[in-house]
C-alpha positions as CSV (number, residue, x, y, z in Angstrom):
1,M,40.1,-20.2,52.4
2,L,43.5,-17.9,52.0
3,C,44.5,-14.4,54.3
4,V,47.2,-11.8,54.2
5,P,47.8,-10.5,57.4
6,H,50.1,-7.3,57.5
7,G,51.1,-4.9,59.9
8,F,49.0,-5.5,63.3
9,T,47.0,-7.5,63.2
10,W,45.1,-8.4,66.8
11,G,42.1,-9.6,68.0
12,L,39.3,-9.6,65.8
13,A,41.6,-9.5,63.0
14,L,43.8,-12.7,64.6
15,D,40.4,-14.6,64.5
16,L,39.9,-14.1,61.5
17,C,43.4,-15.5,60.3
18,C,42.9,-18.5,62.3
19,G,40.0,-19.0,61.1
20,C,41.5,-19.6,57.3
21,D,43.3,-22.2,56.4
22,I,46.3,-20.9,54.9
23,R,47.8,-17.7,55.9
24,I,50.7,-15.4,53.8
25,C,51.9,-12.8,55.6
26,S,54.0,-9.9,54.9
27,A,57.0,-9.3,56.9
28,D,55.5,-6.4,58.5
29,A,53.0,-8.0,60.6
30,H,52.9,-8.5,64.2
31,F,50.7,-11.0,65.7
32,S,49.0,-11.0,69.2
33,V,46.5,-12.6,71.4
34,K,45.8,-8.8,73.5
35,E,42.4,-9.9,74.9
36,V,44.1,-10.6,78.0
37,D,45.7,-6.7,78.4
38,L,42.0,-5.9,78.2
39,A,40.9,-8.3,80.7
40,V,38.5,-10.1,78.7
41,I,38.9,-13.4,76.8
42,A,39.8,-14.4,73.3
43,D,36.1,-16.1,72.9
44,L,36.3,-15.3,68.9
45,G,38.2,-18.4,67.6
46,T,41.7,-17.7,68.7
47,L,42.0,-19.9,71.6
48,Q,40.0,-22.9,70.0
49,L,41.6,-23.1,66.9
50,L,44.9,-21.2,67.5
51,P,45.9,-24.8,69.2
52,K,45.1,-26.8,66.2
53,I,46.8,-24.4,63.8
54,V,50.1,-24.3,66.3
55,A,51.6,-27.9,67.7
56,N,53.4,-26.1,70.4
57,L,51.0,-25.9,72.9
58,G,52.9,-24.1,75.5
59,W,54.3,-21.5,73.1
60,V,50.4,-20.7,72.7
61,K,49.8,-20.3,75.5
62,E,52.6,-18.4,76.6
63,V,51.6,-15.8,73.6
64,C,47.6,-16.2,75.1
65,F,48.5,-15.7,78.8
66,S,51.3,-12.5,78.0
67,A,49.9,-10.7,75.5
68,R,53.1,-11.0,74.2
69,G,53.3,-10.2,70.8
70,F,55.4,-11.9,67.9
71,G,56.5,-10.8,64.2
72,A,56.0,-13.0,61.1
73,D,59.6,-15.0,61.4
74,E,58.0,-15.9,64.5
75,A,54.6,-17.0,62.8
76,L,56.9,-18.8,60.0
77,Q,59.2,-20.6,62.7
78,V,56.0,-21.8,65.0
79,G,53.8,-22.9,61.6
80,F,51.5,-19.7,62.3
81,V,52.0,-18.8,58.2
82,S,52.7,-20.8,55.5
83,K,55.0,-17.9,54.0
84,V,56.3,-14.8,54.4
85,E,57.2,-12.5,51.8
86,K,58.5,-8.4,51.8
87,T,55.7,-6.4,51.4
88,K,52.4,-6.1,51.6
89,A,51.9,-6.6,47.7
90,D,54.2,-9.8,47.2
91,A,52.0,-11.5,49.7
92,F,48.8,-10.4,48.1
93,A,50.6,-11.7,44.7
94,Q,51.5,-14.8,46.1
95,A,48.3,-15.7,48.2
96,L,46.2,-14.5,44.5
97,D,48.7,-17.2,42.8
98,M,48.2,-19.4,45.0
99,A,43.9,-18.6,45.3
100,Q,44.6,-19.3,41.3
101,T,46.3,-23.0,41.0
102,I,43.2,-24.1,43.5
103,A,40.7,-22.3,41.9
104,S,42.2,-24.4,38.6
105,K,41.9,-27.6,40.5
106,S,38.4,-30.1,40.5
107,P,36.5,-28.1,42.9
108,V,34.7,-31.0,44.7
109,A,38.3,-33.2,45.0
110,V,39.3,-29.7,47.0
111,Q,36.3,-29.3,49.3
112,G,36.8,-33.4,50.0
113,T,40.5,-32.9,50.5
114,K,39.5,-30.7,53.1
115,A,36.7,-31.8,54.4
116,I,38.9,-35.3,55.2
117,L,42.2,-32.7,56.2
118,D,39.4,-30.5,59.1
119,Y,37.8,-34.2,59.8
120,S,40.9,-35.9,60.2
121,S,42.5,-32.9,62.6
122,D,40.0,-34.6,65.9
123,H,40.3,-38.0,64.9
124,S,42.3,-40.9,64.5
125,L,43.6,-42.1,61.6
126,Q,41.7,-45.1,61.9
127,D,38.3,-43.4,62.8
128,G,39.4,-41.1,59.7
129,T,39.7,-44.0,57.0
130,Q,37.0,-45.9,58.4
131,N,34.6,-43.4,59.1
132,S,35.2,-41.4,55.9
133,I,32.7,-38.4,56.0
134,L,33.9,-38.4,52.0
135,P,31.0,-40.0,50.3
136,I,28.5,-38.2,52.5
137,H,30.3,-34.6,51.9
138,C,30.9,-35.4,48.2
139,E,27.1,-35.8,47.7
140,R,26.2,-32.5,49.8
141,I,28.3,-30.8,47.3
142,L,27.5,-32.3,44.0
143,T,23.4,-31.6,45.3
144,D,24.6,-28.1,46.3
């Protein structure tokens, strides 16, 4: 799943971005885990997913504990987004192009690749190669 964050991407908007596979933003995107400013906990996915997206746990804790905002360039630098485009229109065009490219591939291969990448993010190399979920996943895809 792709998303195109632009403008202010706080709270639920950031939760939704964290749930996506690929994020392409516009240069005006501004991100923040604002919940601590409201005396609540970001419990809809950001705290669970952001550390998996961005490998720097210290950076993740800093922005989550402080509610410090960060822009598109910093999001790209830490790996939160894949690309930054100048405008919202350019970002949408880039995302549409990427979506069309992905859609032109074998759905079974794309879905199987996604399943293995997602599984592998929480398991060892040995576990991922010896206990592959691919046969189970492919059987489910083919019978759906």
